N, C-alpha and C positions, 0 to 999 in steps of 0.2 A: 504494500500500500504506500503510495506516494505521500510524503510528509511535507508540510510547510515549515521551513527552518529559518530562523533569523540569527545572523552572526554579526556581532559588532566588532569593530577593529579589523575589518575584513580585507583591507587592501594589501596587507603584507604579513609576513611571519606566520605564526600559528593560525591566525584568523583566515588568511588566504588559503592555507592548507585545509582548514575545516571546510571552506567553500568548495574546494576541489573535490574533497572526499565525498561530501554529501551530494554534489552534482553527479559524481560517478555512480553513486548509489541510485540515482534516478529521482532524488528528492527535488522539491521546489525550494530554492535557496534565495533568501533575501539578504544581500550583502550590504551591511551598514558601515559607513566610514565618513570621515571628514572629507577626504579627497580620494577619488578612485585612482587606479593604476592600470597600466597596460596589461599586466598579468591578471588582474581581477577581471578586466573587460573580456579577456579570452575565455573565462570560465563559462560564460553563458548565464550566470546568475543575474537576478534582478538587482540592480545596484541602487541603493538609496544613499546618496552622498550629501554633503553639507550638514552632517550630523556630528556635533561636538557633544559627547556625553557629559562633559564637564559644565555644560551650559543648560540653564533651565529651558531654553528655547528648543532643546532637542526633542522634548515630549511632543510638541505640536508637529514638528517635522516627521517624527515617527508615525504618529496617528494619521497624518496625511498620506505618507508613503505606503502604509499598511492598512488603509481603510478597507474594511470588509474581509480582511485576510484572517482565516482561522489558523492559529499557530500551534503546532504540536511540540516544537522544541525551540527554546530561546537560549543562545549561548552568549553570555556576557563576557566577551574576551578583551575589549578595548582597555588599555592601561598604559601607564608611563612609569619609568624608573629614573629617579634622580639620586644623587649621593650627597649626604650631609654628614659632617663630622662634628663631634662635640667641641665647643670652643669657637667654631665658625659656622654655626647653624644658619641655614638660609630658610627663613620661615615662609618665604614666598613659594619656594619649591615644595616645601612640606605641605602647604595648603593646596597647591596645584595637584599633588598626588592624591590628597584626600578627596578633592572635588571629582577627580577623574576615576580613581581606583575604587573609591568607596561609594560616594554619592552617585556616580555615573551609573553603575549597575542598578541601584535603587530607582533612579529616575527612569531608566529604560524599562525595568520590570513593571513599575507602577503605570507608566504610560501605556503598556500593552496588556494590562490586566484583562480588559474586555476582549482582547484578541486571543488570549490563551484558552484553549479548549480544556474541558474537564479531562483529567488524565494526562495533561501535557507535562513536559519536563523543562527544568531550568538548570543550566550549568553556569556556575560562577567560576571563572578562571582566576584563581587566587595564587598564593605562594606559601611554601613552608616558611618563608621569612616572616610571615605573620603568626607563626607559632611561638608562643612564649616559652614553652618547654624546650623548643629546638634552638633557641637563640643562644649560641655559644661564642659569638664573635662581636656582638654589639654593632654600632654604626647603622647606616642606612635608615636613619630615623623616620623620614617621611614614608618610605616604602613599607617599612615594617608596621608603622602605625596604620597606614591606609589598608594594608592587607589584614591585619588583626581586626580592624573595625569591619571590614568586609566579611570576615568569617562569622562574627557574631550577628551581623545583619542577615547573612545567609541562613543561620540557624533559626532566626525569627521568621524569615520567609517560609522556611520549611514547616514551622508550626502553623503559621497563619494561612498557608495555602493547602494544607492537608485536607481540610473539609471539601475542597474542590477536586481532590484527587491529584493535585499537582506536586510532584517530587522535585527536590532541590539538591544539587550536588555541589560541593566545594572542592575544586580540583587544582592540584599543583602539577604543572606540566613536566617538571624536571628542569635541569639546566640545559636550556635549548639554545642552539646557535642562531640567534636572531640579531637584527640591528640593535635591539634594546640593550644587548650585552656586548656590542661590538663584534659580533660574529663568533664569540667564544661559546663554549658549551660542549656537552658530551653526547647530545642527541640532536638530530635534525628536526626542523619544524614539521616535516612530513611524518616522521615517526611519532613525534609528540602528539600530533593530531589523531593519528591512528590509535594510540594508546588511550587518549582522552575519550575518543568516540567509543572505545570498548567499555570504559567506565560508565559513560552515559547510557549505553545499551543495558548495563547491569542495574541502572538506577531504578528504584521503585519506592513505594511509600514506606516499606520496612527499613530501608537504609537512608531515607531522605534526611538531609541535614548532616551527613557524614563528611569528613575531611580526608580526601584520598590523594595519594601520589598517583601519577598516571600509570605507574607500574602495578597498581593494585594494592599497594601498601596503605594501611590505615595510619594517618598521621596524628600526632598528639596536638592538643590545643596549646 
């Protein structure tokens, strides 16, 4: 059965690989991004550009672009990574990461509440850097704060959406070689998307609100 799937941050990296993967599966993919790319245009997905998830205006743009679309899967993938060190903290970049990494997925999810079918799934692409128990190195204040906040927001979404049969996954992709980390990493964006899609396939109301590594490992909070 063909699904309608929405992917944010779809123009490059893991988001682009999600789009390619689900298009290959034969699903109807709506690729959401600030600015499209040649690679994204080649996928054949429906592109909804001009969407900045860090802005309140994104809700109206999404509702316009997805009017009357019934959504079975929403992948909140858009995010940014900046670096701050104690003693020289840049509060502007911390706030930027919070607006995009934390409030962005909430804005998108709330904007599409009426589009989500009963029994739909939501994937939040988070990071183990948002795990308090896993923080053994410090630093990265804005990124860690934004992802820890996203994690607790995801658990609340799992509780609030359960009556509608909607399951929510919090997913760490791994250390992926994307532009976000300067091309470093130990797995490719394509492999990360494949692993994450496998976790999404396994998502149900029984494990909704769980925090997983893309390799299937359950991560600590």
